[in-house]
C-alpha positions in Angstrom: -112.4 -86.1 -62.0 -110.7 -82.8 -62.7 -111.9 -81.4 -59.4 -110.5 -84.4 -57.5 -107.1 -83.9 -59.1 -107.3 -80.2 -58.4 -108.2 -80.8 -54.8 -105.2 -83.3 -54.4 -102.7 -80.8 -55.9 -103.9 -78.0 -53.6 -103.5 -80.2 -50.5 -100.0 -81.2 -51.5 -99.0 -77.6 -52.1 -100.3 -76.6 -48.7 -98.3 -79.3 -47.0 -95.0 -78.2 -48.8 -95.5 -74.6 -47.7 -96.1 -75.7 -44.1 -93.0 -77.9 -44.0 -90.9 -75.0 -45.4 -92.3 -72.6 -42.9 -91.6 -75.0 -40.1 -88.0 -75.5 -41.2 -87.5 -71.7 -41.4 -89.0 -71.3 -38.0 -86.6 -73.9 -36.6 -83.6 -72.1 -38.2 -82.9 -75.0 -40.6 -82.5 -72.5 -43.4 -80.0 -69.6 -42.9 -80.9 -66.3 -44.5 -77.2 -66.0 -45.5 -76.4 -66.9 -49.1 -74.4 -70.0 -49.9 -71.7 -67.9 -51.4 -72.2 -64.5 -49.7 -69.9 -61.7 -50.5 -67.1 -61.4 -47.9 -67.1 -58.5 -45.5 -64.5 -55.8 -46.5 -62.1 -54.8 -43.7 -61.9 -51.0 -43.9 -59.7 -50.3 -40.9 -57.3 -52.1 -38.6 -55.7 -50.8 -35.4 -53.7 -52.4 -32.7 -52.9 -50.9 -29.3 -50.2 -51.0 -28.2 -48.6 -51.5 -31.5 -45.0 -52.5 -30.8 -43.9 -55.8 -32.2 -45.0 -58.9 -30.3 -47.3 -56.8 -28.0 -50.5 -58.4 -26.6 -52.7 -55.8 -28.2 -56.3 -54.7 -28.4 -57.2 -55.3 -32.0 -60.0 -53.4 -33.6 -61.4 -54.6 -37.0 -63.7 -52.2 -38.8 -65.6 -53.7 -41.7 -68.5 -53.4 -44.2 -70.9 -56.2 -45.1 -73.6 -56.1 -47.8 -75.3 -59.2 -46.4 -77.5 -59.6 -43.4 -76.0 -61.8 -40.7 -78.6 -63.5 -38.5 -78.4 -62.9 -34.8 -78.0 -66.0 -32.5 -76.9 -68.2 -35.4 -74.9 -66.4 -38.1 -71.1 -66.9 -38.2 -68.3 -64.4 -39.0 -64.9 -65.9 -39.6 -61.9 -63.7 -38.8 -58.7 -64.9 -40.4 -55.4 -63.8 -38.9 -52.2 -63.9 -40.9 -49.7 -66.5 -39.7 -47.5 -63.9 -38.1 -50.0 -63.1 -35.4 -50.0 -65.2 -32.3 -53.5 -66.4 -31.5 -54.3 -68.5 -28.4 -56.1 -71.8 -28.6 -59.1 -70.4 -26.7 -60.6 -67.0 -26.2 -63.5 -66.2 -23.9 -66.5 -64.6 -25.6 -66.5 -61.9 -23.0 -63.1 -60.7 -24.5 -64.7 -60.0 -27.9 -67.2 -57.2 -28.5 -69.3 -56.7 -31.6 -70.5 -53.2 -32.4 -73.2 -52.7 -35.1 -74.0 -49.4 -36.7 -77.5 -50.0 -38.1 -80.4 -48.0 -36.6 -81.2 -50.8 -34.2 -77.5 -51.5 -33.5 -75.7 -51.9 -30.3 -72.8 -53.6 -28.6 -72.7 -57.3 -27.7 -70.6 -60.4 -27.2 -70.6 -63.6 -29.4 -73.3 -66.1 -28.6 -70.7 -68.7 -27.5 -66.9 -68.9 -27.1 -65.4 -68.8 -30.6 -63.9 -71.9 -32.3 -60.2 -71.3 -33.2 -58.7 -73.3 -36.0 -55.2 -73.2 -37.6 -55.1 -73.8 -41.4 -52.8 -76.8 -41.7 -53.7 -77.9 -45.3 -54.7 -75.7 -48.2 -54.0 -75.3 -51.9 -53.2 -71.7 -51.3 -49.7 -71.5 -49.7 -50.4 -67.9 -48.6 -53.1 -69.2 -46.3 -51.1 -72.0 -44.7 -50.7 -71.6 -40.9 -53.1 -68.7 -40.8 -55.6 -68.8 -37.8 -59.3 -68.6 -38.1 -61.5 -67.3 -35.2 -65.0 -68.5 -35.8 -67.5 -66.1 -34.1 -71.2 -67.0 -33.8 -73.2 -63.8 -33.8 -75.4 -63.3 -30.7 -78.2 -60.8 -30.2 -76.6 -57.6 -31.5 -78.7 -55.6 -29.0 -78.1 -57.5 -25.8 -80.5 -55.2 -23.9 -83.5 -56.3 -25.9 -85.7 -59.1 -24.5 -88.5 -59.5 -27.0 -86.6 -59.8 -30.2 -83.2 -61.0 -31.6 -81.4 -58.3 -33.6 -79.3 -59.2 -36.6 -76.3 -57.5 -38.2 -77.6 -55.5 -41.1 -75.7 -54.6 -44.3 -73.8 -51.5 -43.4 -70.4 -49.9 -43.3 -68.6 -49.3 -40.0 -69.4 -52.5 -38.0 -66.6 -53.2 -35.5 -65.2 -56.4 -33.9 -62.8 -55.7 -31.0 -60.5 -58.3 -29.4 -59.4 -57.2 -25.9 -55.7 -57.0 -25.2 -56.4 -59.7 -22.5 -57.6 -62.1 -25.2 -54.0 -63.1 -25.7 -53.7 -62.2 -29.4 -50.2 -60.8 -30.0 -49.0 -58.7 -32.9 -46.4 -60.0 -35.3 -42.8 -59.7 -34.1 -41.5 -58.8 -37.5 -41.8 -55.2 -38.8 -44.0 -54.9 -41.9 -46.5 -52.7 -43.7 -48.0 -55.6 -45.6 -48.6 -59.3 -45.2 -50.0 -58.8 -41.7 -53.5 -59.0 -43.1 -56.7 -59.7 -41.2 -59.6 -60.7 -43.4 -63.2 -61.9 -42.9 -65.7 -64.4 -44.2 -69.4 -65.0 -43.6 -69.8 -68.1 -45.8 -67.8 -70.6 -43.7 -64.5 -69.6 -45.2 -65.5 -70.1 -48.9 -64.8 -66.4 -49.7 -62.6 -64.0 -47.8 -62.0 -60.4 -48.5 -59.1 -59.7 -50.8 -58.1 -56.3 -49.4 -54.5 -56.0 -48.2 -55.1 -53.9 -45.2 -53.0 -54.8 -42.1 -51.6 -53.4 -38.9 -48.4 -51.5 -39.5 -45.8 -52.9 -37.0 -43.0 -50.4 -36.6 -39.5 -51.3 -35.7 -38.4 -50.2 -32.2 -35.1 -49.7 -30.5 -34.7 -49.0 -26.8 -31.8 -48.5 -24.5 -31.5 -49.6 -20.9 -30.0 -46.2 -20.1 -30.3 -43.0 -22.0 -27.6 -41.0 -20.2 -24.4 -41.5 -18.2 -20.7 -41.0 -18.2 -18.4 -42.6 -20.7 -17.9 -46.2 -19.6 -21.6 -46.7 -18.9 -22.8 -50.2 -19.9 -26.0 -50.1 -22.0 -28.2 -52.8 -23.3 -29.9 -52.1 -26.7 -33.1 -54.0 -27.4 -34.6 -54.1 -31.0 -38.0 -55.4 -32.0 -39.8 -55.7 -35.3 -36.8 -56.5 -37.5 -36.6 -59.3 -40.1 -37.5 -62.6 -38.5 -34.0 -63.9 -39.1 -30.6 -62.4 -40.1 -28.4 -59.9 -38.5 -28.4 -56.2 -37.8 -25.8 -53.5 -37.2 -25.8 -50.9 -34.3 -24.2 -47.5 -34.9 -24.0 -43.9 -33.8 -25.9 -42.0 -36.5 -24.1 -38.7 -35.8 -23.2 -37.6 -39.3 -19.5 -37.9 -38.6 -17.2 -37.3 -41.6 -17.3 -35.0 -44.7 -20.1 -36.9 -46.4 -22.0 -38.0 -43.3 -25.5 -36.8 -42.5 -26.6 -37.0 -38.9 -29.7 -39.0 -37.9 -30.6 -40.1 -41.5 -30.9 -43.8 -40.8 -27.9 -44.7 -43.0 -24.4 -45.6 -42.0 -22.3 -43.1 -43.9 -19.1 -41.0 -43.6 -17.1 -42.2 -40.7 -19.9 -42.8 -38.3 -19.0 -45.1 -35.5 -20.4 -48.7 -35.8 -21.0 -50.0 -32.3 -21.5 -53.7 -33.4 -22.3 -55.7 -36.5 -23.5 -59.2 -37.1 -26.0 -59.1 -34.2 -28.3 -62.1 -34.6 -32.0 -61.6 -34.9 -34.4 -64.2 -33.5 -38.1 -63.8 -34.1 -37.6 -60.2 -35.2 -35.8 -59.2 -31.9 -32.3 -58.8 -30.6 -30.4 -57.5 -27.6 -26.8 -56.2 -27.5 -24.8 -54.9 -24.6 -22.2 -52.2 -25.3 -20.1 -49.7 -23.4 -19.9 -46.0 -24.1 -16.4 -44.8 -24.9 -14.5 -41.9 -26.4 -16.4 -42.2 -29.7 -19.4 -40.7 -27.9 -19.6 -36.9 -27.9 -20.4 -34.9 -24.8 -24.0 -34.4 -25.9 -26.9 -36.5 -27.3 -25.7 -39.3 -29.5 -28.2 -40.8 -32.0 -28.3 -44.6 -31.7 -29.8 -46.7 -34.6 -30.0 -50.2 -35.9 -30.2 -51.4 -39.5 -30.8 -54.8 -41.0 -29.1 -56.5 -44.0 -31.8 -55.2 -46.2 -30.9 -51.6 -45.4 -33.9 -50.8 -43.3 -33.3 -48.9 -40.1 -35.4 -47.8 -37.2 -37.4 -44.6 -38.0 -35.3 -41.5 -37.4 -38.3 -40.0 -35.6 -38.3 -42.8 -33.0 -34.7 -44.0 -32.6 -33.2 -43.4 -29.1 -30.3 -41.1 -28.0 -27.6 -41.6 -25.4 -26.4 -38.4 -23.7 -22.9 -38.4 -22.3 -22.9 -36.7 -18.9 -20.0 -35.5 -16.9 -18.2 -38.3 -15.0 -16.9 -37.8 -11.4 -13.9 -40.0 -10.4 -12.6 -40.0 -6.8 -9.0 -40.9 -6.0 -10.1 -42.8 -2.8 -13.1 -45.0 -1.9 -12.7 -44.4 1.8 -11.6 -41.2 3.4 -11.5 -39.6 6.8 -12.8 -36.3 7.9 -10.2 -33.6 7.4 -8.3 -35.5 4.7 -7.8 -34.2 1.2 -9.4 -35.9 -1.8 -8.5 -35.6 -5.5 -11.6 -35.3 -7.8 -11.2 -35.9 -11.6 -13.9 -34.7 -14.0 -14.3 -36.1 -17.5 -16.7 -35.5 -20.4 -17.8 -32.4 -18.7 -19.3 -29.4 -20.4 -16.7 -26.6 -20.0 -17.5 -24.2 -17.2 -16.6 -23.4 -13.6 -17.1 -25.5 -10.5 -19.1 -23.6 -8.0 -19.4 -26.1 -5.2 -18.2 -29.5 -3.9 -20.4 -31.1 -1.2 -19.8 -34.2 1.0 -23.1 -35.6 2.2 -24.6 -32.1 1.9 -21.7 -30.4 3.7 -19.9 -27.9 1.5 -16.1 -28.0 1.1 -14.0 -24.9 0.9 -13.1 -24.8 -2.8 -11.6 -21.3 -2.2 -8.7 -23.1 -0.5 -7.8 -26.0 -2.8 -4.9 -28.3 -2.0 -4.3 -28.7 -5.7 -6.0 -28.3 -9.1 -8.5 -25.7 -10.3 -12.2 -25.0 -10.4 -12.1 -24.4 -14.1 -13.3 -27.1 -16.5 -11.7 -26.8 -20.0 -11.7 -29.2 -22.9 -14.4 -31.2 -21.1 -12.1 -32.1 -18.2 -10.8 -30.9 -14.9 -9.2 -31.9 -11.6 -9.2 -30.4 -8.1 -8.1 -31.6 -4.6 -10.4 -30.6 -1.8 -10.5 -31.1 2.0 -13.2 -33.2 3.4 -15.2 -31.1 5.9 -14.8 -32.2 9.6 -18.6 -32.2 10.0 -19.3 -34.6 7.1 -21.7 -37.3 8.2 -20.0 -40.7 8.6 -20.8 -43.7 6.3 -21.4 -43.8 2.6 -21.9 -40.2 1.3 -22.5 -38.5 -2.0 -19.8 -36.2 -3.3 -21.7 -33.7 -5.4 -19.9 -31.5 -8.0 -21.9 -28.4 -9.0 -20.7 -26.5 -12.1 -22.0 -23.8 -14.5 -21.6 -26.2 -17.5 -24.1 -28.9 -16.6 -26.3 -30.3 -13.9 -24.8 -31.6 -10.6 -22.9 -34.9 -11.0 -22.1 -37.2 -8.1 -19.9 -40.1 -6.9 -19.9 -41.9 -3.5 -17.2 -42.3 -0.9 -17.1 -44.0 2.5 -16.4 -41.3 5.2 -14.8 -42.5 8.4 -13.1 -40.9 11.3 -10.0 -43.0 10.8 -7.1 -41.7 8.7 -5.4 -44.0 6.2 -2.0 -45.1 7.5 -2.9 -44.7 11.1 -2.9 -48.0 13.0 -3.7 -49.0 16.6 -2.5 -52.2 18.2 -4.1 -52.9 21.6 -2.2 -55.3 24.0 -5.6 -57.1 24.5 -8.5 -57.6 22.2 -11.0 -58.7 24.8 -11.3 -56.5 27.9 -13.7 -55.7 30.7 -14.5 -52.3 32.3 -11.7 -50.9 34.6 -9.2 -53.3 33.1 -5.8 -51.8 32.2 -4.7 -51.9 28.5 -1.8 -50.6 26.5 -2.2 -49.4 23.0 0.6 -48.9 20.5 0.0 -46.7 17.5 1.7 -45.4 14.4 0.9 -43.0 11.5 -0.1 -40.0 13.7 1.3 -36.5 13.2 5.0 -36.5 14.2 6.0 -34.7 17.4 2.4 -34.1 18.3 0.2 -34.8 21.4 -2.9 -36.8 22.0 -6.1 -34.8 22.0 -8.5 -37.5 23.2 -8.9 -41.3 23.8 -12.4 -42.9 23.7 -13.7 -46.4 24.1 -17.2 -46.8 22.6 -17.6 -43.1 22.8 -16.8 -43.0 26.5 -13.9 -40.7 27.2 -10.6 -41.8 28.9 -9.3 -38.8 30.9 -6.3 -40.3 32.7 -3.6 -42.8 32.1 -2.7 -45.7 34.4 0.0 -43.4 35.7 -2.7 -40.9 36.7 -1.4 -38.4 34.2 -3.9 -36.8 31.7 -4.2 -38.5 28.3 -3.1 -35.2 26.7 0.3 -35.7 28.1 0.9 -38.6 25.6 3.2 -37.5 22.8 4.1 -38.9 19.4 7.7 -39.3 18.3 9.1 -37.7 15.1 7.6 -40.6 13.1 4.1 -40.3 14.6 4.4 -43.4 16.9 2.9 -43.4 20.4 2.2 -45.8 23.4 -0.6 -45.2 25.9 -1.7 -47.2 28.9 -5.1 -46.6 30.4 -8.1 -48.3 32.0 -11.2 -49.2 30.1 -14.0 -46.7 31.2 -16.6 -48.2 33.5 -20.0 -46.9 32.7 -23.4 -48.1 31.5 -22.2 -48.2 27.9 -19.0 -50.2 28.4 -20.8 -52.6 30.7 -23.0 -53.7 27.8 -21.4 -56.6 25.9 -20.5 -55.8 22.3 -17.6 -54.8 20.1 -16.4 -51.3 20.7 -13.8 -49.0 19.0 -11.0 -47.5 20.9 -10.2 -44.2 19.1 -7.2 -42.0 19.6 -7.2 -38.5 18.1 -4.0 -36.4 17.9 -3.7 -32.6 18.1 -3.5 -32.5 14.3 -6.9 -34.1 13.9 -5.7 -37.5 12.8 -7.8 -40.4 14.1 -6.9 -44.1 14.6 -9.1 -46.8 15.9 -9.1 -50.6 16.7 -11.8 -53.0 17.8 -12.1 -54.2 21.4 -14.6 -56.9 22.5 -16.3 -56.5 25.9 -17.8 -59.9 26.8 -21.0 -60.6 28.6 -20.9 -61.2 32.3 -21.2 -65.0 33.1 -22.0 -66.6 36.4 -21.4 -70.3 36.6 -22.3 -72.9 39.3 -20.6 -76.3 39.5 -23.8 -78.1 40.5 -27.3 -77.3 39.4 -29.1 -79.1 42.2 -28.2 -79.9 45.8 -29.8 -79.9 49.3 -29.8 -77.3 52.0 -26.4 -76.5 53.6 -24.6 -78.2 50.7 -21.5 -76.5 49.3 -21.7 -75.0 45.8 -18.7 -73.6 43.8 -19.4 -70.4 41.9 -17.2 -68.7 39.3 -17.7 -65.7 37.0 -16.1 -63.8 34.1 -16.7 -60.5 32.4 -17.3 -58.5 35.6 -15.8 -55.1 36.3 -12.1 -55.6 37.0 -10.9 -55.6 40.6 -14.5 -55.0 41.9 -16.2 -56.6 44.9 -18.6 -59.3 43.8 -21.6 -60.1 46.1 -23.4 -63.5 45.7 -27.1 -63.5 46.7 -29.1 -66.7 46.9 -32.9 -66.1 46.7 -32.5 -62.9 48.7 -29.8 -64.1 51.1 -26.2 -63.0 50.8 -24.1 -66.1 50.8 -20.6 -64.9 49.7 -18.4 -61.9 48.9 -15.3 -62.1 46.7 -13.0 -59.8 44.8 -12.8 -60.0 41.0 -9.3 -60.1 39.5 -7.7 -57.7 37.1 -9.5 -59.3 34.2 -12.9 -59.4 35.9 -12.9 -63.1 36.9 -13.6 -64.6 40.3 -14.2 -68.0 42.0 -15.6 -68.9 45.5 -17.9 -71.3 47.3 -21.1 -70.8 49.3 -23.5 -72.9 51.4 -27.1 -73.3 50.2 -29.1 -71.5 52.9 -31.0 -73.6 55.4 -34.0 -71.4 54.7 -34.3 -72.5 51.1 -37.6 -74.1 50.2 -37.9 -77.8 49.8 -38.3 -78.3 46.9 -37.4 -74.9 45.2 -35.8 -73.3 42.2 -33.7 -70.3 43.2 -31.9 -67.5 41.5 -28.3 -66.9 42.4 -27.2 -63.3 41.6 -23.6 -62.0 41.3 -23.5 -58.3 41.6 -20.3 -56.2 41.0 -19.7 -53.3 43.2 -18.6 -51.5 40.0 -21.9 -52.2 38.4 -23.5 -55.0 36.4 -25.0 -58.4 37.4 -25.5 -61.9 36.1 -27.6 -64.8 37.4 -27.7 -68.5 37.5 -30.3 -71.0 38.7 -29.9 -73.5 41.5 -32.5 -76.1 42.7 -33.1 -77.6 46.1 -34.5 -81.1 45.5 -37.8 -82.3 47.2 -37.7 -84.7 50.2 -38.4 -88.4 49.7 -39.1 -91.5 51.6 -38.6 -95.2 50.9 -40.0 -98.3 52.7 -38.7 -101.8 53.1 -40.4 -104.1 52.3 -42.8 -102.5 49.8 -45.4 -105.3 50.5 -46.4 -106.3 54.0 -49.0 -108.0 56.1 -50.9 -105.8 58.6 -49.2 -106.3 61.9 -45.8 -106.8 60.4 -43.0 -104.3 60.8 -41.6 -102.1 58.0 -38.6 -99.7 57.8 -39.1 -96.1 56.6 -36.1 -94.1 55.4 -36.3 -90.4 54.7 -34.0 -88.2 52.7 -33.6 -84.4 51.9 -35.7 -83.3 54.9 -34.7 -80.3 56.9 -31.9 -81.1 59.3 -32.4 -81.8 63.0 -36.2 -81.8 63.0 -38.6 -84.3 64.4 -41.1 -86.3 62.4 -44.6 -85.0 63.2 -46.6 -87.2 60.8 -46.1 -90.8 59.9 -49.3 -92.2 58.5 -49.9 -95.5 56.7 -53.1 -95.2 54.8 -55.1 -92.9 57.1 -53.8 -94.4 60.3 -51.1 -92.8 62.4 -48.2 -95.2 62.8 -45.6 -92.9 64.3 -43.4 -94.4 67.0 -42.7 -93.0 70.5 -40.4 -91.2 70.7 -40.8 -89.8 67.1 -37.7 -90.2 64.9 -35.6 -87.1 64.0 -33.6 -86.1 61.0 -29.8 -85.8 61.2 -27.6 -82.9 59.8 -28.2 -84.2 56.3 -32.0 -84.4 56.6 -32.1 -88.2 56.7 -33.8 -90.6 59.2 -34.8 -94.2 59.6 -37.7 -95.6 61.6 -39.2 -99.0 62.1 -43.0 -99.2 62.5 -45.8 -101.8 62.7 -48.2 -101.8 59.8 -51.7 -101.0 61.1 -54.7 -103.1 60.2 -55.6 -102.1 56.7 -57.6 -103.5 53.8 -55.7 -105.4 51.2 -54.3 -103.3 48.3 -52.2 -100.1 47.9 -52.1 -97.4 50.5 -50.3 -94.1 50.9 -47.4 -93.7 53.4 -47.1 -90.0 54.4 -44.3 -88.5 56.4 -44.0 -84.8 57.5 -40.9 -83.4 59.2 -40.0 -79.8 59.7 -43.1 -78.8 57.7 -41.9 -80.7 54.6 -43.8 -83.8 53.5 -43.1 -86.7 51.3 -45.0 -89.8 50.4 -44.8 -93.2 48.8 -47.0 -96.3 48.7 -47.2 -99.7 50.3 -49.1 -102.8 49.3 -51.0 -104.7 52.0 -51.0 -108.4 51.3 -52.9 -111.3 52.8 -51.2 -113.1 55.7 -49.9 -116.6 55.1 -52.2 -119.4 56.3 -51.5 -120.6 59.9 -51.0 -124.3 60.2 -53.2 -125.6 63.0 -51.7 -128.7 64.5 -53.8 -131.8 64.3 -52.5 -133.0 67.7 -50.8 -131.6 70.8 -47.6 -133.2 69.8 -44.8 -130.6 70.4 -43.4 -131.0 66.9 -46.9 -130.2 65.5 -47.6 -127.2 67.7 -44.2 -125.7 66.8 -44.2 -126.9 63.2 -44.0 -123.4 61.5 -41.1 -122.3 63.8 -39.3 -125.6 63.1 -40.0 -125.2 59.3 -38.3 -121.7 59.6 -35.3 -123.4 61.1 -35.6 -121.0 64.0 -36.5 -123.2 67.0 -33.6 -124.1 69.3 -35.4 -125.7 72.3 -38.6 -125.6 74.4 -38.6 -126.1 78.2 -41.7 -126.8 80.2 -41.9 -127.0 84.1 -44.6 -129.2 85.6 -45.6 -127.6 89.0 -47.4 -130.7 90.1 -44.4 -133.1 89.7 -41.8 -130.4 90.1 -40.1 -131.8 86.9 -38.6 -130.1 83.9 -39.2 -131.4 80.4 -37.7 -130.3 77.1 -38.1 -130.5 73.3 -35.2 -130.1 70.9 -36.0 -130.4 67.2 -32.5 -131.7 66.3 -32.4 -135.4 65.3 -29.7 -136.1 67.9 -32.2 -135.4 70.7 -35.1 -137.3 69.2 -34.7 -140.2 71.8 -34.1 -137.8 74.7 -37.0 -135.4 74.2 -39.5 -135.8 77.1 -41.7 -132.7 76.4 -43.8 -134.4 73.7 -47.3 -133.2 74.5 -47.6 -129.4 74.2 -51.0 -128.8 75.9 -52.9 -125.6 75.7 -52.2 -123.5 78.9 -48.7 -124.9 79.3 -46.2 -122.3 80.4 -43.1 -122.8 78.4 -39.7 -121.2 77.7 -39.0 -121.0 73.9 -35.6 -120.2 72.5 -35.6 -119.0 68.8 -32.8 -117.8 66.6 -34.9 -115.0 64.9 -38.1 -113.2 65.3 -41.1 -115.4 64.6 -44.9 -115.1 64.5 -46.4 -117.8 66.7 -50.0 -118.3 67.9 -51.0 -114.6 67.3 -47.9 -113.4 69.2 -44.3 -112.6 68.4 -41.3 -114.7 69.5 -38.2 -112.6 69.6 -34.6 -113.8 69.2 -33.5 -115.7 72.3 -35.7 -117.0 75.2 -39.4 -116.1 75.3 -41.7 -117.1 78.2 -45.2 -117.7 76.8 -48.4 -119.5 77.5 -49.6 -121.9 74.8 -53.0 -121.4 73.2 
C-alpha cells in the first residue's frame, strides 16, 4: 500500500517537472522578475542639440537584471516635451551591450509607440513610451541567442532619421528620459535629461547701418514674450555682454511673442549701433537670456552711397561714406578700373569721425553695364556699391526724324545737352560709323550752338550689320566726350506676292519693304530673272512679273528679291497641276464623250488620250490654247463594265480622271415590219420627222410621218429588211447598230 502511494506520488512529480520544463522551453515563463528593478539612465546626449532639432539620441544605462534576447522588452519613456513619431523602423535603433559576449544589434521587431493619455501621475501624462523588444544582442551569432546581462554602460541609440525631435523649450530639467523592463510598472527615478540651450541667430552678422536683419530665437519659454537688445554696456552702470539689460543699453524690441519656444523679429540697424561688433541678446520675462558665450554679434561696416544710379563714362560721381573706420582712401575703382583720386572734383580722401565724401571722375575705359564701385581705405576692408555705367550722358537727348529706317535711308537727328560751341566727334548707328552728311560734308563739321544743341542729317550706313533686322542705337559724341543716343528700328526685309498659286504665263504682283533705300531690286523666279525695279527712298517697291513658261506643272517655286545694295528675301509661288474632266462621267461603249483639259502647257498637241488602256485620240489630235486648255470629243472604245482611267498627256504633262462604263439600254426588236414598230425607239425619242422609200420596181415614192395628222396619208407602212430609205431626224440617234445624224440619212434597213 505504501509503495503504491509512493509510486503514484513519484509519477505525479515527474509530470509536473516535465510540464514546467516544456513551458520554459517554449518561453512561457520570462526570466525577468515580475517587478524588476528599473534600468538607471546614466548619460543622455542629443546631437545636434538645438531646440526642436531632429537629433540622434543616445541613452546610456545600467541594469541589474538579465533581459532575455529575442523576447525581453525595454520600455523607453520620453518626456512630453519630446516629439516622437507614431512609428520608428527597428533599423533606426541600435542596442549596444557591454558584457563579455556583447555586441551591437537592432530590436527584434519595429517598436510599439504609445502615448500616455490616462494616469494617476500627472507628471507622466502625455509622455511617450517606445516599447523595444530585445533581439539577439550579438547579431553575428548563429548558434545561440545572446541576452543583455546585468552591467553598466549599455547604450540604446535612436538615429536622427528616426524622427525624434528635441524639446523646443530650453530647460536643464524636466526633459527626462527613463526606462523600464517590467512593462512600465517601475521606471527609473533619476532626473537626468538633455540640456536644451537657448539659441539666437541673425540673418546677417555685418553690414552698413540701415541693414535689415531677422533675429531667430529658439529654446525659450513655450509661451510669453521676450525682449531683444544691444548688450553693449552703455551707460555708467552698464556692463557689456553680461546677459542683463542695464545702464542705457539700447532695447531693439520688446513684447516679442514666443510660440513653442521660438520667435522671429525683423529689425533695422541704425545710429544706435557702433562702428564695431555689437552684442545682440534676447531675454524672457523670467530674466533668462541667451548665454553670453553663444549670443551673436552684428558688426557695422562702412557704407558706400552713390549720388547717381546711372552714370556715363567721363562723368563725375559723388561718393558718400558713412560708419567708416577713420583712415585714408587709397583707391576708388569702377568695374576694376581705377579712378584718379589725385585729381578729385570735390571732397577729400580723408575719413574722419567715421564719415567722408569725395567726387571722382568715371574712367573712360570703365566696362559698360552694372559695375561695382569699390572704395579701398586704410581703416577697413574694401566696401562696394553698384552703378549702371553707360556711354550716354545725363541731360543729353537725341530726337531722330524717323524711328524706323532702312540702310541708306536719309535721316535727320536733333539733339540737345551737348557741350556748347563744340563739334561732333563721331556718329554711329549700331556701331557702324557715319562719315559724311547728306550734304557730303564730314560729320565733324557739325557744330553745337552755345546751348549745346545740334542738327545732323545723314544716311543710315549700309553694311552687313545694319542689314540685320533689330533695334540699333544711333550715337553722337561731341568733342568734349559727351554722348547721346536714341533707338532706331531696322525692320526685316519682306517680299509679298498678291497670289500664291497661278498657271504659267499668269501675271503676279510683287511688293517689298525693308530693302536698301534707292537700290535696284531683281526678282528671280526659280532661277529665272522675271523683273527689275528700283526701291524708293524708304526701301519699298512694287512691280509685276509673268510666271515663266518653263515652270514645272505642278511645281512649288521660290521667288527671290535681291537688292543691289545687299540683302534678300523670298516668297513661295505654286504652279497648279493640270486637270481633265469628262462629260458625261458614265457612258456606254461606242457612245461619244467630251474631254476638257485645263492648266496644260500652252500651244501644245495632245499626244496621249487613252480610255482604259485603249487609245482614243482623234485625228487630228486636239491642241491647247494660250491658257493651256482644250476640248475634244471622242468615242468610248469597247470596254468591260465598271470604272476605267482616262489619261491625257500634252506637252509632256499628264492628267487623269475616271469614267464608268455602263450597260447599253435594251434595243426593242419590232414584232412586225410595220414602219411604226421598226422606228419605235426614234419615235419614242420624239426625233423622227419623216421616212421616204423609193420602190424601183414600181417607180413610186412612199413615206411615213409619225404625226397624227398624217396617219391616213402614210403609204410606207411596211418597212422591210433591205429597204433603202431616207430618214430625217431632229437629233443624233442610235438605230439598228448605226448612228442617225441630225437631218437626212440614207440607210439600208436590217
